[in-house]
BABAPA-950623 format. One line per 2 residues: number of its first residue (from 0); their letters; for each residue z, y, x of C-alpha. Coordinates in steps of 0.001 Angstrom, whole numbers, plus 500000, padded with zeros to 6 digits. Example, Ala and Ser with C-alpha at 12.3 -4.5 7.8 and 13.67 -1.06 7.14 Angstrom:
// residues 2
0> AS> 507800,495500,512300; 507140,498940,513670
***
This chain:
// residues 227
0> MS> 470995,508769,493989; 472765,509044,497163
2> TI> 471876,506050,499743; 475550,505442,499715
4> RG> 475846,505321,496159; 473020,503210,495672
6> EK> 474922,500833,498201; 477508,500310,496764
8> LL> 475713,499797,493160; 473883,497024,494493
10> CY> 476774,495715,496242; 478261,495578,492903
12> NI> 475747,494089,491149; 475175,491262,493756
14> FN> 479383,490928,493276; 478779,490602,489249
16> KF> 476364,488094,489709; 478478,486194,492168
18> NM> 481592,486491,489122; 479628,485151,486765
20> EN> 477407,482477,488853; 480668,480690,490166
22> KL> 482676,480728,486930; 485437,482677,488323
24> NT> 488610,482925,486394; 489386,486245,484719
26> KT> 492062,487241,486952; 489735,486970,490106
28> RI> 487145,488862,488563; 489058,491855,487711
30> LN> 490218,491945,491249; 486742,491206,492768
32> TL> 485619,494329,490302; 488359,496564,491796
34> LI> 487297,495883,495320; 483769,496870,494807
36> KQ> 484346,499811,491945; 487402,500778,493757
38> EA> 489220,502331,490567; 488637,501777,487078
40> SV> 490212,502107,483462; 490893,499233,480826
42> NE> 487711,499656,478928; 485544,499637,482035
44> LA> 486698,496748,482970; 486318,495410,479367
46> EE> 482867,496463,479651; 481490,494982,482828
48> LG> 483241,491936,482724; 482910,490825,479054
50> VN> 486443,490346,478236; 488352,492031,475467
52> GI> 490799,494968,476447; 493803,493329,475629
54> SI> 493136,489961,478193; 492430,492548,480943
56> RH> 495708,494553,480028; 497596,491788,480347
58> HL> 496057,490507,483590; 496759,494185,484995
60> KG> 500219,494454,484193; 500946,491011,485986
62> FE> 498933,492262,489131; 501050,495565,488998
64> KD> 504245,493436,488869; 502985,491367,491587
66> GL> 502518,494682,493577; 498478,493615,493803
68> VV> 497727,496508,491683; 498507,500405,491314
70> SR> 497930,502415,488601; 497548,506799,487831
72> ED> 497451,508255,484857; 494200,510367,484064
74> RQ> 494277,512611,481136; 491212,514674,481500
76> GQ> 489601,515397,478480; 491920,512713,476842
78> VG> 493726,513047,473613; 496426,510936,472479
80> RP> 497238,507944,473920; 497066,508346,478118
82> KF> 494476,506524,479941; 495371,504879,483383
84> IY> 493119,504202,486173; 493737,501172,487991
86> SL> 493174,499985,491980; 494147,497427,494417
88> SS> 497362,498300,496474; 497205,497189,500098
90> LG> 498883,493991,499381; 495917,493506,496728
92> ME> 493396,494106,499712; 494777,491944,501870
94> QF> 494182,488742,499339; 490513,489137,500499
96> PS> 489272,487255,503634; 489078,489651,506451
98> SY> 489203,489236,510087; 491110,493092,510626
100> IE> 494294,491342,511117; 493062,489447,514065
102> FS> 491094,492661,515094; 493968,494970,514740
104> SI> 496554,492454,516742; 493577,492444,519593
106> MV> 493305,496243,519642; 496839,496947,519665
108> EQ> 497862,494062,522381; 495251,495844,524459
110> LK> 497046,499393,523678; 499823,497775,525249
112> KV> 498414,496324,528610; 496692,499937,528779
114> FG> 499502,502290,528359; 502774,500193,528219
116> SE> 505141,499522,525288; 506601,503165,525587
118> KL> 503410,504753,525279; 502442,502141,522448
120> RE> 505716,503360,520766; 504962,506920,520763
122> FF> 501645,506390,519447; 503065,504556,516186
124> QE> 505381,507568,515874; 502595,510107,515646
126> VG> 500902,507282,513462; 504118,507699,511243
128> AD> 504072,511478,511023; 500650,511791,510255
130> FA> 501222,509132,507100; 504184,511418,506152
132> ER> 501864,514012,506234; 499178,512849,504325
134> NR> 502148,511546,501726; 503650,514695,501911
136> LD> 505819,515227,498512; 505546,518369,496370
138> RR> 507423,521372,496346; 509695,520147,493549
140> QR> 510099,516743,494809; 511117,518219,498679
142> NA> 513436,520069,496834; 515274,517424,494934
144> PR> 518525,516535,495545; 517787,513280,496451
146> RL> 514533,512437,497978; 514699,508534,498429
148> PF> 513383,507575,494840; 509983,509565,495922
150> II> 509742,508032,499038; 510638,504476,497590
152> EN> 507699,504945,495145; 505545,505754,497507
154> MN> 506068,503113,500003; 505846,500475,497329
156> EQ> 502494,501798,496383; 501356,501205,500142
158> GY> 502098,497709,499545; 505871,497675,500771
160> IV> 508767,495834,498408; 511630,499018,499220
162> EE> 514867,499522,497716; 517857,501775,498321
164> KV> 521267,500108,499037; 524572,501742,499403
166> ID> 527133,499494,501888; 530132,500419,503269
168> GE> 529333,503815,502315; 525970,504090,504191
170> TM> 522596,504555,502638; 519676,502374,503490
172> LV> 516122,501481,502722; 515774,497749,502396
174> NY> 512331,496277,502635; 511212,493051,501756
176> HC> 507396,492834,502574; 506201,494039,506027
178> PY> 502554,495354,505947; 502252,494544,509247
180> YY> 504027,491663,509892; 501166,489594,511797
182> IS> 500738,492455,514472; 504449,493380,514468
184> AE> 505736,489804,515459; 504152,490582,518874
186> NP> 504578,494381,519073; 507709,495396,517539
188> EI> 506967,499029,518685; 504933,499375,514894
190> CH> 508468,499540,513373; 508453,502975,514703
192> LD> 505561,503977,512523; 508299,503267,509194
194> QT> 510996,504559,510984; 508879,508119,511886
196> MI> 507619,508190,508454; 510810,508177,506450
198> EE> 512298,510622,508779; 509861,513097,508435
200> LC> 509665,512805,504491; 513626,512943,504149
202> DC> 514388,515321,506641; 516634,512853,508064
204> TV> 517573,510424,510813; 516579,506843,510649
206> EI> 518118,504248,512216; 516550,500799,512305
208> SH> 519130,497599,512076; 516858,494834,510893
210> TI> 513396,493829,511220; 511058,490737,509402
212> SQ> 508847,490767,512949; 512105,489873,514743
214> GD> 513270,487185,512577; 515428,488963,509778
216> PT> 514899,488410,505953; 514250,492210,505510
218> CT> 513621,495288,507330; 516392,497483,506897
220> FI> 516374,501655,507787; 519609,503173,507889
222> IK> 519577,507086,506666; 521593,509460,508294
224> KK> 521834,513387,507597; 520438,515252,510495
226> K> 523030,516493,512925
***
């Protein structure tokens, strides 16, 4: 057994003991288990937690609805009913106490002090382009007449809550949850990360009309064809 695998197993055993000793409710135990195991099926969760599969499936559906958990279909060696593997979404990860928000805010503020606002904006544009490359749509989706549904699905899996709207003939993506809110409130340059990511994925021009970080109820990205 590798060192990393052994450490993960030890960590999981400690966490499982913590779950039982503190008599945590089933919902919390499921989230704790997904945090350590990274991903698991309904049957695996039921076996690990000693809870029936119907109850596990019920809670997972609720987590998916709330955006805390994402699932993927696994058909390897599967006959009949498809098997789904569950893992925490970005929003789900944020439910656990962490100092990363404070650390990230300090780091971004220091970058801004050293390089200035314009360089920070360019930095986040590069990050957005990198995100787009990592989440590049497959050839079938890239050639589809409408790419936005695929982009919306991708963003929602990353912890956003996005929908498409058409107002006065303008197509826009409206986001109701900013994953970087605590950073963007003082550093709006990070909004260019999302702008560039959407531009790269849909091969279009994107204008930012509203942002949650500046007090608006949503982040709104207006989609325009490239000239």
